[in-house]
Phi, psi and omega in degrees: 000320179296321179296323179296317179296321179294322181293327181291345176283354179251152177232137181277131179276115180234158175063027176234033185299328183289343179254006184241135176292158181304136178093354182243018181293332182257026182295136178262131182240129178282128180241107181300150178297139180094348179244019183278061173263196182276012185251007181287338172209118182262122182295315182238090182290334177300308180295322184295309180293325178295319178292323176297318180294312179296323178300319179289315185290332180262015169067035168098179189295314185298314180295319181295314183289326176295321177295317178298318180298315182288335173295319175297317180296320179298314179299316179295320180295314182300317182292310184291319181292321177295318177298320178296316181294326183281324190246343190242013179240132177266096188287335177297321178285321181297323180268009178062028174279346178227130184287150177240130182243110178269118178238149180157161180292139179078005181281130177295126181302330181288341183260008184295324183257009180283129182271128175253167182295325180292334178294329184272353180258128181288151175299158183304311180300319181292321177297316179298321180296321178298318180295317181294331181279348182255104183294327179296319179296318179300316181297315180295323178294323178294316178298317179295322180294320179297315180295322180293321177295320176300315179296323179297316178296319180295320178296319179298318177295322178295324178299315180294315184291319182282340170293323175296320177296322177300316178295325179296317178299318185285311188275316185271314183271350178059043178240116178285154183294328180285350178251000186300320183292346180270356181258133173280165179296325179298324178291319176297318180296320177299321179290326175297316181295321178293322180295326180299327180290331181269323186220107190289100172287323175252125186272351188273346179208149184288325183235143173263149174249166177301322181292326176299316181294317178298318179298321179294316184286323189249025185305305184282327179294325177296323175298316180297317179297320180292320179293325174293318182296324180268011176061026175279324174228159352278178179285130178259132185251139173260108184248145177300140179072324183270339180075218181282120183238129174263115184247112177214114180241173178299319179294318179292319177297320177300320179292321176302311181294322179296319182287321190266328194244309191223007178272175175295130182081013181285172184283338181265133179278340171206193186290343188229002182227128171287141181301135185304328183293336179278353177269351181261147184272343189295318187249037184297322180293319178295319178294324178296320177294321177296316178296323178298320178294320178298318179295321178297314179297321179294322177295319178293323177296319177295322179294323179291321182272359185306312182300319183290317179294321180296317179299316180295317180299317181295314181296315182295319178295321180297312182289334184275322192249347184298313182293323179294318180294321179294321182281320181226083182301331181288352181296333178291338178274355175288160183246160178213157176289126180288164178297321176297318179298321180294326178280323180293321184270358185279136172287157166296140178060047175242118182288166186300316183291330176291317178295316181299317179294320181293313179291331176296322177290334179270000184294313184295310178297326179291320176298318179296320179296313181294324181285347180286345178269119179228155176256116180303320180295316179293327178296315178298316179296317182294321180298318181288320177297318178297324180294311182294317180295319179295325179296312179296318180297321179298319178295315181297319179294321179297319179295320180292327176293321181292317182212115183292346177295344177300330180294340180280349177294139185300132175069010180291320177294323177298317180297317179297317180295314182296317179297321177297320178294318180298318180296317180296318181292315182294326179294334178292341178267358179263118184289159176294130183293342179262006183288140178252137184277096180226065184297322181297316181293320180294321179293325176296317179299324180290318187291335181296334181263322187274340168075337185236131174205147176295150182295329185286356175282341183296126180080000181238027183296337181270004181271145178294330179296320178295317179300319180295324179289323175295324180296335175291332177271333189227085191261160173296148176295326177297322178293321178299314180297317180297318179296319179294325178290325180277347185304316179299334180274318187279326185305313180301321183287325176295317180295316187283318190256347183237308184293327180300327181291346180257015184301315182293320178298321179294317179300314180296322181298312182291329178288318186279335187239035174238129178231154179258127180247131181298130179083356180236318183106203182277128179226168175289130184296333177297330182292344176285347180054044183276109181297321182296322185269327186231014179286163179241125184301333180278001178241048175067017179255009182297131183085350181246352184240148176245014187284140171280176179299322179293326183275344182286140171283144183277154174060027177068027185294325178296312183292314181292324178294321178298314179296319181296315181293322180294321180288320181287336181233077187295344180267000181288137179266104181291153173293173189299314182298320180292321178297322178296317179296316180295319178296319178297319178296318180297317178297320179296321178298312181295325179293314181289335180292337180296328180261005182264172178290155179288155179294326177299319180294318180296317179292327179291336179274354187304314181301317180293319181296315181292326178289324177296328182266004175057048182242160183232020180283154186232024181260152178300314178303318180294322177297319178297315182295317179299320180294316179298320183292318186265348185302315179300327180291317181295318181291324179289335182280350178081021179288149179273151177276187183294332180271012178065022172250152180290139181277129180299143180295143179208167181258170176296331180295314180292325177295315178297320179297321180298315180293316180297320179294321178294320176298325180289315184286339179275003184278137175273154179296140175214170191246034178296131185294126173072017185274129173289126186298136174086358183284328175244144176294148181295337182294346180281335186268139183300332183272004185278173184293333184297330184269356182293316178290340180283336184294331177295331178278321186285353177299326180271004182252160174285159177301324180296314180296319180296319179294322179297318180294317178296319179297321178296317178296319177302312181298318181295315181290324178295318178295318179295319180295320178294322178296320177297317178295323179295316177302310184298315183290325177291322176299312180296325178297317180294322179293326180286317183284336178228069186295341182290343179274131178267165183297331181294335182287348183271359190282321186292320177226128184295126185293157180295336178299324175296324179301319183305328188240342190275340198310318192295007191253011182287167168063069174220141187275173186292160182290334183286345180287167183294140182228149175276353183272133179302152186273006182269009179297132181238120179246118178063031177083011179293129185276155181298322181298319179295323180296315180296321179296317179296320180297316180297318178295321179298315181299318181294319181293320181292319182291326183268335183277166178225139179280144181295144180287134182261126179265160180297133177077012180291153179249150178287000000 
């Protein structure tokens, strides 16, 4: 009887053969009492973890469902309102092309010819008759109704699935909905990993790692990032006058994913396994022909649906952007990260919110770099057009102020609006008179955050070719809108005439770069961040990698992705090859730090560095980054230090190494599982010395507020540490790839390799300004008394000093 009761505590896993490796279909899983919910074995962990992530990022069930509801309402509104405008409005009366005569008792004679809104709207029966007589309108309404019903069913399914996720958060993860916004994703992820030990969501392994969860959520995105990195996608077009154009829109990306991952005839047989025939080398030509036919059919389907998709794109863009353009005409001149840029700059295993935060920090320096390029001829033309337009607008406004009846003149309001738009657009082409021409420095500030840049950009930041390549990553909003509008027309031709030619390359890519991981399934091998298999010898992997040129990731993506993931997930246990690389990097940092400037010197330069970069941030991480970025320029200029001695020349690499080494030595021991010592500053950890002075403040705060502040500090320091590593690794890459250049040659102009890594450090305010970070931070043994003295001196220098006036067109 006891044996029977013990056996009943186990449940046999049945009907999950597609998620179980051979020989494990009859695996017995222990399910503790009290946890026998629907989460003891998840059939599709990819969808489950993805929904958990989206639930967290979209702030819970209520926000998600409200967004889904309004998406349905928006679709219904666009269709009905467009139908009303086309069939139920009498435009001849609205535009006063046909007179209206109001007659009746008590009617004011002056109002007989006055047009009202109801005069321009047709009666209901007549409007209905117009719609019924137009077969095209009927057909489009039927298509829209079918799509709306499909969306309604999908929303209903999402309600059911995300209600289950809501219960999972409350019951399994012990996170209430009113506290969800106070939890970071790392905290949610830690609870998921702990829950796996108690209740096996995945039956193939007892414990989940952070990398397992990332692989599940980013399985297909890692493939896309790898194909972009190996220049397999997107298709680049050579167009007359425009030259080389990278065209990648949401619609085209959707078709790529449909063809490769989850559509009919795709390469994956389910969400987690590549079809076995694509893993064999024997029939690659036959598989390439099969994929080519699938791409052809998908292209023809897009061509057939092109008119309907185009109409929807035009209507949605009109309703979305018209009011914004009227209110802020200059918004079309604002820039945004392109879809291609987001994939090109994305690390392997980088979640959406991590990428968004990193590119958000790089937005300002990238905008400054792009705006530093001006055309003198266009500037002269824009100034004169703005003068003439402004003169006419001033007269019209003066007349309307004198007599408001001027507004009744036909097209006078149109003229005022158009002139205002013209003035706003022309002013965007007129550069700031105080702008200083420093393209190399601006590009360095950008690179510190985005981490990836081609090597040939180094030293060519002032070239138009470099600017055009940056524009492919950082495009105008107007260009983004235009590309999305043209996407329904261009996508079929790209699929039929360009992507089909790459069928064999795609087949070879998935065969050569797909590996099976126990408990995860088939993933892109680049996503493992395996230095031995995909490392690049010029990125500190020499002697540690066996990869051929074909197997190497470009631009150091394997190495930088490994560092990024390790910093973002400090409890992750790297595999042996990765641990060796991290240890080698750490040893190299400590060695180079011996010849670098002291951290005290770098922090003392922070006010000057941040003022030189025209930034206003006030955090310690930002001050460190700004100092590292500008230190080589200050030393090359021959400026004296605080002790009135000349500062020895040094590179950004040695400055970054000095800060990283200080962060390592100031770290207190902690017991984070699998953490490489010294990789994160101790100030990031709640038990570290940095938070001791904060506890006196947090006594009056709630636990929730204190946790939010610690999480914010953690994020800032992690981002700063990654930027420092990026600077350092790009510097070493340039030294390795061009060994004939000595470090002294980098002093006069900061090398592009620094750009690759330095960028993120621009814009940070002086150390003497108020900071939310406690003052007990100790870097490299720096005492609190010395820090306070330095802060006081910084404040005196900033308050008494004056920055040099920058003239238009000045050079650095």
